C-alpha positions as CSV (number, residue, x, y, z in Angstrom):
1,M,-45.8,171.8,-12.1
2,T,-44.5,173.8,-9.2
3,E,-43.4,177.4,-9.2
4,F,-39.8,176.2,-9.6
5,D,-40.5,174.3,-12.8
6,T,-41.3,177.2,-15.0
7,P,-39.6,180.2,-13.5
8,Q,-40.8,183.6,-14.7
9,P,-38.5,186.7,-14.4
10,N,-38.4,187.6,-10.8
11,I,-37.4,190.9,-9.2
12,A,-35.3,189.3,-6.4
13,R,-33.4,187.1,-8.9
14,I,-32.8,189.9,-11.4
15,Y,-31.3,191.9,-8.6
16,D,-29.2,188.8,-7.6
17,Y,-28.0,188.6,-11.2
18,L,-27.0,192.3,-11.2
19,L,-25.1,191.8,-8.0
20,G,-23.2,189.0,-9.6
21,G,-25.0,186.2,-7.8
22,K,-25.8,182.7,-9.0
23,D,-29.3,182.3,-7.7
24,N,-31.1,183.2,-10.9
25,Y,-32.5,181.7,-14.1
26,A,-32.3,182.4,-17.8
27,P,-35.4,184.6,-17.8
28,D,-34.0,186.7,-15.0
29,R,-30.7,187.1,-16.8
30,E,-32.5,188.1,-20.0
31,V,-34.2,191.0,-18.2
32,G,-31.0,191.9,-16.3
33,S,-29.1,192.0,-19.6
34,R,-31.7,194.4,-21.1
35,I,-31.2,196.7,-18.0
36,E,-27.4,196.4,-18.4
37,Q,-27.8,197.5,-22.0
38,A,-29.9,200.5,-21.0
39,L,-27.7,201.4,-18.0
40,P,-24.2,200.0,-18.4
41,A,-23.2,201.2,-14.9
42,V,-26.2,199.6,-13.2
43,H,-23.9,197.3,-11.2
44,L,-22.5,200.3,-9.3
45,G,-26.1,201.4,-8.6
46,V,-27.1,198.0,-7.0
47,R,-23.9,197.8,-5.0
48,Q,-24.5,201.3,-3.6
49,Q,-28.1,200.2,-2.7
50,R,-26.6,197.5,-0.5
51,A,-24.1,200.1,0.9
52,V,-26.7,202.6,1.9
53,L,-28.8,199.8,3.5
54,R,-25.8,199.0,5.6
55,R,-25.4,202.6,6.7
56,V,-29.1,202.9,7.5
57,V,-29.2,199.7,9.6
58,R,-26.1,200.8,11.5
59,H,-27.7,204.1,12.3
60,L,-31.0,202.6,13.4
61,V,-29.4,200.1,15.7
62,A,-26.3,201.9,16.9
63,E,-27.6,205.5,17.1
64,A,-31.4,205.3,17.2
65,G,-31.2,202.3,19.5
66,L,-33.8,200.1,17.7
67,R,-33.9,196.4,18.6
68,Q,-36.4,195.2,16.0
69,L,-36.5,195.6,12.3
70,I,-39.0,194.5,9.5
71,D,-37.5,194.2,6.0
72,I,-40.2,194.0,3.4
73,G,-39.2,192.7,0.0
74,S,-35.9,191.5,1.5
75,G,-34.8,189.6,-1.6
76,L,-32.2,186.8,-1.8
77,P,-29.6,186.5,0.9
78,T,-26.3,188.1,0.0
79,A,-23.3,189.6,1.8
80,D,-24.0,191.9,4.8
81,N,-27.7,191.0,5.2
82,V,-29.8,193.2,7.6
83,H,-29.7,190.7,10.5
84,Q,-25.9,190.4,10.2
85,I,-25.3,194.1,10.2
86,A,-27.8,194.7,13.1
87,Q,-26.7,191.8,15.2
88,Q,-23.0,192.6,14.9
89,I,-23.9,195.8,16.8
90,E,-26.5,194.3,19.1
91,P,-26.9,190.5,19.0
92,D,-30.4,190.6,20.5
93,T,-31.8,192.7,17.6
94,R,-34.9,190.9,16.2
95,V,-35.3,190.9,12.4
96,V,-38.3,189.8,10.3
97,Y,-37.7,189.4,6.6
98,V,-40.9,189.5,4.5
99,D,-41.0,188.3,0.9
100,N,-43.4,186.5,-1.4
101,D,-41.0,184.6,-3.7
102,P,-40.6,180.9,-3.0
103,V,-36.9,180.9,-4.0
104,V,-36.2,183.8,-1.6
105,L,-38.1,182.1,1.2
106,S,-36.4,178.8,0.7
107,H,-32.9,180.3,0.7
108,A,-33.6,182.6,3.6
109,R,-35.0,179.9,5.8
110,A,-32.0,177.7,5.1
111,L,-29.6,180.5,6.0
112,L,-31.5,181.3,9.2
113,A,-32.4,177.9,10.4
114,D,-30.4,178.2,13.6
115,R,-31.1,181.9,14.4
116,K,-33.9,182.5,16.8
117,E,-33.6,186.3,16.6
118,T,-34.3,186.3,12.8
119,V,-37.3,184.9,11.0
120,V,-38.8,184.8,7.5
121,A,-42.5,185.6,6.9
122,V,-44.5,185.3,3.7
123,G,-46.0,188.5,2.6
124,D,-46.7,190.9,-0.3
125,L,-46.2,194.6,0.1
126,R,-49.4,195.2,-1.8
127,D,-51.3,193.6,1.0
128,P,-50.0,195.4,4.1
129,A,-52.9,194.2,6.3
130,A,-51.9,190.6,5.8
131,I,-48.3,191.4,6.6
132,L,-49.3,193.1,9.8
133,A,-51.5,190.3,10.8
134,D,-49.0,187.5,10.1
135,P,-48.7,185.4,13.3
136,L,-45.0,184.9,12.9
137,L,-44.4,188.6,12.6
138,R,-46.7,189.4,15.5
139,E,-44.9,186.8,17.6
140,H,-41.5,188.2,16.8
141,I,-42.2,192.0,16.8
142,D,-43.4,193.9,19.9
143,F,-45.6,196.7,18.5
144,D,-45.4,198.5,21.9
145,Q,-41.8,199.2,21.2
146,P,-40.2,201.2,18.3
147,V,-39.7,199.3,15.0
148,G,-37.5,200.0,12.0
149,L,-39.4,199.5,8.8
150,L,-37.2,198.9,5.8
151,L,-38.6,199.4,2.3
152,C,-35.4,199.0,0.3
153,G,-35.7,198.8,-3.4
154,I,-39.4,197.6,-3.3
155,L,-41.8,200.6,-3.7
156,H,-40.7,201.2,-7.3
157,Y,-42.3,197.9,-8.2
158,V,-45.7,199.1,-6.8
159,L,-47.5,200.9,-9.6
160,D,-49.4,204.1,-9.1
161,E,-52.8,202.3,-9.6
162,E,-51.9,200.0,-6.7
163,Q,-51.8,203.1,-4.4
164,P,-48.3,202.9,-2.9
165,A,-48.8,206.0,-0.7
166,L,-51.8,204.3,1.0
167,I,-49.7,201.1,1.4
168,V,-47.0,203.0,3.2
169,K,-49.5,204.9,5.3
170,Q,-51.1,201.6,6.5
171,L,-47.8,200.3,7.5
172,V,-46.7,203.5,9.2
173,D,-50.0,203.8,11.1
174,A,-49.4,200.4,12.7
175,L,-45.9,201.5,14.0
176,P,-45.6,202.9,17.5
177,S,-44.1,206.3,18.2
178,G,-40.3,206.4,17.9
179,S,-40.3,204.0,15.0
180,Y,-38.3,204.7,11.8
181,V,-39.1,204.2,8.1
182,F,-36.4,203.8,5.5
183,I,-37.2,204.0,1.8
184,H,-35.0,203.4,-1.2
185,H,-36.6,204.1,-4.6
186,L,-35.6,204.5,-8.2
187,I,-36.0,208.0,-9.5
188,T,-36.1,210.0,-12.7
189,P,-33.0,212.2,-13.1
190,G,-34.2,215.8,-12.8
191,D,-37.4,216.9,-14.4
192,S,-37.5,214.3,-17.2
193,A,-36.2,210.8,-17.7
194,D,-33.3,210.3,-20.0
195,E,-33.1,207.6,-22.7
196,G,-31.3,205.1,-20.4
197,T,-33.7,205.5,-17.6
198,T,-36.7,205.1,-19.9
199,A,-35.2,202.0,-21.4
200,A,-34.4,200.5,-18.0
201,E,-38.0,201.2,-16.8
202,A,-39.3,199.6,-20.0
203,A,-37.1,196.5,-19.4
204,L,-38.5,196.1,-15.9
205,R,-42.1,196.5,-17.0
206,Q,-41.7,194.1,-19.9
207,G,-39.7,191.5,-17.9
208,V,-41.6,191.4,-14.6
209,G,-44.8,193.3,-15.5
210,R,-44.0,196.2,-13.2
211,G,-41.4,198.9,-12.4
212,Q,-42.0,202.7,-12.0
213,F,-39.4,205.4,-11.6
214,R,-40.7,208.4,-9.7
215,S,-39.5,211.9,-9.0
216,L,-37.6,212.9,-5.9
217,A,-40.6,214.8,-4.7
218,E,-42.9,211.8,-5.2
219,V,-40.5,209.7,-3.1
220,A,-40.3,212.3,-0.4
221,A,-44.1,212.4,-0.2
222,F,-44.1,208.8,1.0
223,L,-42.6,210.1,4.2
224,D,-45.0,213.0,4.7
225,G,-46.0,213.5,8.4
226,L,-42.8,212.0,9.7
227,E,-39.7,213.6,11.1
228,L,-37.2,213.4,8.2
229,L,-33.6,212.7,9.3
230,E,-30.8,214.8,7.8
231,P,-29.8,215.1,5.0
232,G,-33.4,214.5,3.9
233,V,-34.4,212.6,0.8
234,V,-31.3,212.5,-1.4
235,T,-29.5,210.4,-3.9
236,V,-28.2,207.2,-2.4
237,T,-24.5,208.1,-2.0
238,E,-25.4,211.5,-0.5
239,W,-27.1,209.8,2.6
240,R,-24.4,209.9,5.3
241,P,-21.6,208.6,3.0
242,D,-18.7,206.6,4.2
243,A,-15.2,207.7,3.3
244,D,-15.1,205.3,0.3
245,T,-18.6,206.1,-1.0
246,P,-18.4,207.2,-4.7
247,A,-19.5,210.7,-5.6
248,V,-22.8,211.1,-7.5
249,T,-21.1,213.8,-9.6
250,E,-18.7,211.3,-11.0
251,H,-21.2,208.5,-11.7
252,P,-24.4,209.6,-13.4
253,V,-26.1,206.2,-12.7
254,L,-26.1,207.2,-9.0
255,R,-28.6,209.9,-9.7
256,L,-31.2,207.2,-10.4
257,A,-32.0,206.3,-6.9
258,A,-33.0,208.2,-3.8
259,V,-33.3,207.3,-0.1
260,G,-34.8,208.8,3.0
261,V,-35.1,207.9,6.7
262,A,-37.8,209.4,8.9
263,R,-38.9,209.0,12.5
264,K,-42.5,208.6,13.6
265,P,-43.3,211.2,16.3
């Protein structure tokens, strides 16, 4: 049998389900439903994850002037993908999507078949050396020029015993000066997790075998040694919000994710 014959719950497809997509299977929907039961407003959270990704990419391309981006754990194609946002601003922006799921890779390659500026590479965040050595990535990205590294909604699937801080360091060490790192990460609200957060984390772990909410300080530590952009590491909707961005004070679910962007000196 192939990997498509007996699908196990998959992070990218669960996220697709929560976004209202159709590229998911019954096991993904089962896990997604348990998350919905624990956090009924989770759909707002995943939509705002996409919204902050748009804001960050716009900043990196339009304001920071980057012309090459690496999106690790990119997930299934949806509206306003990274390459679409970036290339609307600067058509020559090169984008490399990195993922290890065959469904993601198949969909992304079909979507990007006629786009030479954007490619899809096979890689697992837990093996940063292999990602950095990938021939397609090395061909597409010039490591003598600044790079934007996007780790959006992926690090919370790397467990503590898998040394996520070391993974981030290995990736950052490979980037040239003037590069930027963007992290989006699920967090515990305040000093202790509430019942909904604990249940959502348990649903992730049970369904896909991993998922770890961390504190705001732990997320900020991933960016140690870099120049943190204002307003720092904050909840998703507090990072340079648009006029229509919902307020975190009105939607408690928005307290469960933090983002930060930092520049490598």
